[in-house]
C-alpha positions as CSV (number, residue, x, y, z in Angstrom):
1,M,132.0,75.4,60.3
2,T,129.5,78.0,59.0
3,R,129.3,81.3,60.6
4,K,126.2,83.0,61.7
5,L,125.5,86.4,60.5
6,R,126.0,88.9,63.5
7,T,123.6,91.6,64.0
8,R,124.7,94.4,65.8
9,G,123.8,94.2,69.3
10,T,122.2,96.9,71.7
11,D,123.5,98.3,74.9
12,N,121.1,95.9,76.7
13,V,122.1,92.4,77.0
14,L,118.7,91.4,77.9
15,V,117.3,92.8,74.8
16,D,120.0,91.0,72.8
17,L,118.8,87.7,74.5
18,G,115.5,88.2,73.3
19,F,113.6,88.6,76.7
20,D,110.4,90.6,76.3
21,D,110.4,92.2,79.4
22,A,114.1,93.1,79.0
23,E,113.8,96.8,79.7
24,E,111.9,96.4,82.9
25,L,114.3,93.7,84.1
26,S,117.1,96.0,83.4
27,V,115.5,98.8,85.5
28,K,114.6,96.2,88.4
29,A,118.3,95.2,88.3
30,M,119.9,98.6,88.8
31,L,117.3,99.3,91.6
32,A,118.3,95.9,93.3
33,M,122.0,96.6,92.8
34,K,121.4,100.1,94.7
35,L,119.0,98.5,97.3
36,N,121.6,95.5,97.7
37,A,124.6,97.8,98.3
38,L,122.5,99.8,100.9
39,L,121.7,96.5,103.0
40,E,125.3,95.6,102.9
41,A,126.4,98.9,103.7
42,Q,124.1,98.9,106.8
43,G,125.2,95.3,107.9
44,L,121.4,94.1,107.7
45,T,120.6,90.6,107.5
46,Q,117.7,89.4,105.4
47,A,115.5,88.9,108.6
48,R,116.2,92.7,109.8
49,A,115.5,94.0,106.3
50,S,112.5,92.0,106.2
51,K,111.2,94.0,109.1
52,I,112.5,97.3,108.1
53,L,111.1,97.0,104.6
54,G,108.0,95.3,105.4
55,M,108.6,92.5,103.1
56,P,108.7,88.9,103.7
57,Q,112.1,87.5,104.1
58,P,111.9,85.5,100.8
59,K,111.3,88.5,98.8
60,I,114.5,90.0,100.4
61,S,116.4,86.9,99.3
62,A,115.0,87.1,95.9
63,I,116.3,90.8,95.5
64,R,119.7,89.8,97.0
65,N,119.8,87.2,94.3
66,Y,118.5,89.2,91.7
67,K,115.4,86.9,91.2
68,L,113.1,90.0,90.3
69,R,110.4,88.4,88.2
70,G,108.0,88.5,91.1
71,I,108.9,92.0,92.6
72,S,107.2,95.2,91.3
73,L,109.3,98.3,90.6
74,E,107.0,100.0,92.8
75,R,108.1,97.7,95.7
76,L,111.7,98.5,95.0
77,M,111.4,102.0,94.9
78,L,109.4,102.0,98.1
79,A,112.1,100.0,99.8
80,L,114.9,102.4,98.4
81,T,112.8,105.4,100.0
82,I,112.8,103.4,103.4
83,L,116.0,103.3,103.5
84,G,116.6,107.1,103.0
85,Q,116.8,107.4,99.3
86,H,115.6,109.7,97.0
87,V,113.9,108.1,94.1
88,R,113.3,110.6,91.1
89,I,111.3,109.5,88.0
90,V,111.7,112.0,84.8
91,V,109.5,111.7,81.7
92,S,111.0,113.5,78.6
93,P,110.4,113.1,74.8
94,S,112.9,111.0,72.8
95,K,115.2,113.0,70.8
96,G,116.1,112.5,67.0
97,R,116.2,109.1,66.0
98,S,116.9,107.3,69.3
99,M,114.2,104.9,70.6
100,A,112.2,105.8,73.6
101,R,113.6,103.9,76.6
102,I,114.0,103.9,80.2
103,D,117.1,104.9,81.9
104,V,118.0,104.4,85.5
105,A,121.0,106.1,87.2
106,A,121.7,104.6,90.7
């Protein structure tokens, strides 16, 4: 059996798997995790969440199941604000040799 040469991985598994939109998917996943936690904490059904958030129930189902390709970052951020969360976006220059990136702390 031959071994494949390993390249050093990043801190983003989606990048390592070769997804073209890995950074955006990572951000969406972080926002969806926070949104799902809030929906659970408030005991909201998908039908009730749909009414509160002004989204069709299938979109709520997609978020609950982390199928996020058809859901915009804007929609996720708006849903969080409707549930009483403060969403902050900060833009700053990349420092030193580090690559420019998007970070989410939820």
